[in-house]
C-alpha positions in Angstrom: -0.6 -2.6 -15.5 1.6 0.0 -13.8 3.8 -0.4 -10.7 4.4 2.7 -8.7 7.4 2.7 -6.4 7.8 5.0 -3.4 9.5 5.1 0.0 8.4 6.3 3.4 10.2 7.1 6.7 8.2 4.7 8.8 6.1 1.6 8.5 3.1 3.4 10.0 3.1 6.2 7.5 3.7 3.8 4.6 0.7 1.6 5.6 -1.5 4.6 6.3 -1.0 6.0 2.7 -1.2 2.6 1.0 -4.4 1.6 2.8 -6.0 4.9 1.9 -5.2 4.4 -1.8 -6.5 0.9 -1.6 -9.8 1.9 0.1 -10.2 4.6 -2.6 -9.7 1.9 -5.3 -6.8 3.9 -6.9 -4.7 0.7 -6.5 -5.7 -2.9 -6.5 -3.0 -4.0 -4.0 0.3 -2.9 -2.4 3.5 -4.5 -1.1 5.6 -2.9 1.6 9.0 -3.9 2.9 11.8 -2.4 4.9 14.9 -1.2 3.0 18.3 0.4 3.7 18.7 3.6 1.6 21.6 5.8 0.7 21.1 9.1 -1.1 22.3 12.7 -1.4 20.2 15.2 0.5 21.1 18.9 1.2 24.7 18.4 0.0 25.5 15.4 2.1 25.1 11.6 1.9 22.4 10.2 4.1 21.8 6.6 5.0 18.4 5.7 6.4 16.1 2.8 7.0 13.0 3.4 5.0 9.8 1.5 4.0 9.3 0.9 0.3 5.9 0.5 -1.3 5.0 -1.1 -4.7 1.5 0.0 -5.7 -0.2 -1.9 -8.4 -2.7 -0.1 -10.6 -3.5 0.5 -14.3 -2.6 3.4 -16.7 -6.0 5.0 -16.2 -5.5 5.4 -12.5 -1.7 6.2 -12.7 -2.1 10.0 -12.6 -4.6 9.8 -9.7 -2.1 7.8 -7.7 0.7 10.2 -8.4 -1.4 13.2 -7.4 -2.7 11.5 -4.2 0.9 10.5 -3.2 2.1 14.1 -3.7 -0.6 15.3 -1.3 -0.4 12.5 1.3 3.4 11.9 1.3 5.4 13.1 4.4 8.6 13.8 2.3 9.3 17.2 0.8 10.7 15.5 -2.3 9.3 12.0 -2.4 10.5 9.3 -4.9 7.4 8.5 -6.9 8.3 6.3 -9.8 6.0 4.6 -12.3 7.1 1.4 -14.1 4.9 0.0 -16.8 4.7 -3.8 -16.6 6.0 -5.3 -19.9 3.9 -8.4 -19.3 1.5 -9.6 -16.7 -0.5 -12.8 -16.2 -3.9 -12.3 -17.9 -6.0 -13.5 -15.0 -4.0 -11.3 -12.6 -4.4 -8.3 -14.9 -8.2 -9.0 -15.2 -8.5 -9.1 -11.4 -6.5 -5.8 -11.1 -8.6 -3.9 -13.6 -11.9 -5.2 -12.2 -10.8 -4.4 -8.6 -10.0 -0.8 -9.2 -13.0 -0.3 -11.5 -15.5 -1.7 -9.0 -17.9 0.8 -7.3 -17.1 1.6 -3.7 -19.7 0.5 -1.2 
């Protein structure tokens, strides 16, 4: 199981991209939440409200999710970070794998 973390400038853009990845079965599910961010951008410190997304997938779909995010993302330099789950509940992992492996209707 792989968790992919990324951030968006608005809830609408975040949900639009997450739902597309879900519909395409690149991910089994997503979580979105509002965050306060601080970062360096163009030689100055910026503080923003953003929307974070945690996308849940497997290692086989990880590259597909990365490539899709690069194409769909509104940011010039988006944070797209993959975190491999050290341990996951076996039933949940089975559901995740079967969900993203299922044929689209």
